[in-house]
C-alpha positions in Angstrom: -8.9 -15.4 4.1 -6.9 -18.6 3.3 -3.2 -18.8 3.2 -3.2 -18.4 -0.4 -5.0 -15.1 -0.5 -2.3 -13.9 2.7 0.2 -14.4 0.6 -0.9 -12.4 -2.3 -1.9 -10.0 -0.1 1.5 -9.5 1.0 3.1 -9.4 -2.2 0.5 -6.8 -3.4 1.4 -4.7 -0.4 5.5 -5.1 -0.9 4.9 -4.0 -4.4 2.9 -1.2 -3.8 5.6 -0.2 -0.9 8.1 -0.1 -3.6 5.9 2.0 -6.3 5.5 4.4 -3.5 8.8 4.7 -2.6 9.6 4.9 -6.1 7.0 7.9 -6.7 7.4 9.7 -3.8 10.9 10.1 -5.1 12.6 7.5 -2.7 12.4 9.6 0.8 11.0 6.8 2.2 12.0 3.9 4.8 14.4 2.3 2.6 13.7 -0.9 1.2 12.2 -3.0 3.9 10.8 0.3 5.7 9.3 0.9 2.3 7.5 -3.0 2.4 6.3 -2.4 5.2 4.7 0.5 4.3 2.8 -0.6 1.5 1.6 -3.7 3.3 0.2 -1.1 6.0 -1.0 0.9 2.9 -2.6 -1.8 1.2 -4.9 -2.5 3.9 -5.6 1.6 4.2 -6.2 1.5 0.5 -8.4 -1.3 0.7 -10.5 -0.2 3.9 -10.6 3.4 2.6 -12.2 2.5 -0.6 -14.1 -0.4 0.6 -16.1 2.1 3.1 -16.4 4.9 -0.2 -18.1 1.5 -2.0 -15.3 1.4 -4.8 -14.5 -2.4 -5.4 -11.0 -3.0 -7.4 -10.8 -6.5 -9.1 -8.0 -8.7 -10.4 -4.5 -7.9 -9.6 -4.1 -4.4 -11.0 -6.9 -3.2 -9.4 -5.8 -4.3 -6.2 -2.5 -2.9 -6.5 -3.4 0.4 -7.7 -5.2 0.3 -4.6 -2.8 -0.5 -2.3 -0.5 1.9 -3.9 -2.8 4.9 -3.4 -3.0 3.9 0.1 1.1 3.7 0.5 1.3 7.1 -0.7 -1.6 8.5 1.7 0.1 6.6 4.3 4.1 7.6 3.5 2.4 11.4 3.5 0.6 10.9 7.1 4.2 9.5 8.1 5.8 12.6 7.0 3.2 15.0 8.4 3.4 13.2 12.0 7.4 12.8 12.1 7.8 17.2 11.8 
């Protein structure tokens, strides 16, 4: 992974974390926490969909996968917190 792809991955993850925080009604982890959750969610989303053989193309496709992964990760964190 080159530097440009890594920076794009971080940007998509940050945006996904913010969107996931908005979608889950802001009960997330604060602005910085949501960005971190989004980056982890982007990784999880790409991994899970990749294992299913589903591939995302372009910025919007990757963003959708990252948001879904971030929402799933937020759900897991809420589940573990309880």
